[in-house]
C-alpha positions in Angstrom: 96.0 97.5 77.9 96.1 94.2 77.3 96.9 91.4 80.3 100.6 90.2 80.9 100.4 87.2 79.2 99.7 89.0 76.0 102.6 91.6 76.5 104.7 89.0 76.9 103.3 86.9 74.0 104.0 90.5 72.2 106.7 91.4 73.0 110.0 92.6 71.2 111.7 94.3 73.9 110.7 93.1 78.4 112.0 96.4 79.9 111.6 96.1 84.0 111.4 98.9 85.7 109.1 98.2 88.9 110.1 98.7 92.5 109.6 94.6 93.6 106.6 94.6 96.0 105.6 91.1 97.6 102.8 90.7 94.6 105.9 91.3 91.2 108.5 89.3 93.5 109.6 86.8 90.6 107.3 88.3 87.9 109.6 86.7 85.1 109.0 83.6 85.9 110.0 79.9 84.0 106.0 80.0 83.6 106.0 83.6 82.0 109.3 82.7 80.1 107.2 80.3 78.2 104.8 82.7 77.4 107.3 85.0 75.9 108.1 85.9 71.9 110.6 83.7 70.7 113.8 86.1 69.9 112.4 89.2 72.7 115.1 90.6 74.2 115.0 91.2 78.4 116.0 95.0 80.0 116.2 94.3 84.4 117.1 98.2 85.1 115.7 97.7 88.1 115.4 95.4 91.1 116.5 91.5 90.8 114.1 90.0 92.6 111.7 90.7 89.5 113.7 87.6 87.9 113.1 84.1 89.7 116.7 83.8 89.3 119.8 83.6 86.8 118.7 79.7 86.0 115.8 80.8 84.2 117.1 83.6 82.5 120.5 81.6 80.9 118.1 78.1 79.1 115.7 80.5 78.0 117.9 81.9 76.4 120.0 78.9 75.6 116.7 77.7 73.9 115.9 80.6 71.8 113.3 82.5 73.2 115.4 85.0 74.6 117.6 86.8 72.2 119.8 89.0 73.9 119.4 90.3 78.3 120.6 93.3 79.7 121.3 93.3 83.4 122.0 95.3 86.3 120.7 94.4 89.4 120.8 91.2 90.3 119.2 88.8 93.1 120.7 88.4 95.2 123.4 91.5 95.1 126.5 90.6 94.4 126.0 87.7 92.5 127.7 84.5 91.7 130.2 85.3 89.0 131.3 82.2 87.6 126.9 81.4 87.2 127.1 80.3 83.6 124.3 83.5 82.6 127.4 86.0 82.5 129.5 83.9 79.6 126.7 83.7 77.7 127.2 86.1 74.5 124.0 86.8 74.2 124.1 88.8 78.1 124.9 92.2 79.0 125.7 93.5 82.5 126.6 96.3 84.3 126.7 98.0 87.8 123.6 99.1 89.4 124.9 102.7 89.0 123.4 104.7 87.2 122.9 107.5 90.7 126.8 107.8 90.8 127.1 109.5 87.6 129.3 112.9 87.9 126.7 114.6 86.6 124.4 112.9 89.5 126.3 113.1 91.6 127.3 116.9 91.3 123.1 117.4 91.3 123.0 115.2 94.9 124.8 117.2 96.4 123.8 120.6 94.8 120.7 120.3 96.0 122.1 118.8 99.4 123.6 122.3 99.8 120.2 124.6 98.2 118.1 122.8 101.2 120.7 123.1 103.9 121.5 127.4 103.3 117.3 126.9 102.8 117.0 126.1 106.4 119.6 127.9 107.5 117.7 130.8 106.0 114.8 130.3 108.1 113.0 129.0 105.0 111.3 125.3 104.3 114.0 123.5 102.2 112.5 122.1 98.7 112.8 118.8 99.7 111.5 117.5 103.0 111.8 113.4 104.3 109.1 114.6 106.7 106.9 117.5 105.2 104.4 117.1 108.8 106.9 119.3 110.5 105.8 122.4 108.0 102.8 121.6 109.0 101.9 122.3 112.2 
């Protein structure tokens, strides 16, 4: 384990995969980007609020602190597509839609149907949001 500062200083690629909480909102900010290894890549597949704002990312790309950035989440959502970041040659963006692939959609509906069938057969469904109803 190393500190965030050391992690930023050593990493070639920084991938964000965290929920947005009060503690980590703006985790990637101007101060932390100043610590990044020159030429590192930043990938955010989690929540847009983990990055303070698009301006600091664009600045870090322009001055070489970041070699590239890939984002599929933004704050605010939807983003201002006229922001200069979206025209930067080292920026890749995509919609946060991996959960909407045909295979993922099939699995969601299959799970839903299986759990509904279980309830109709008097069985406990596999995925229960409020399991306390079964603990009585």
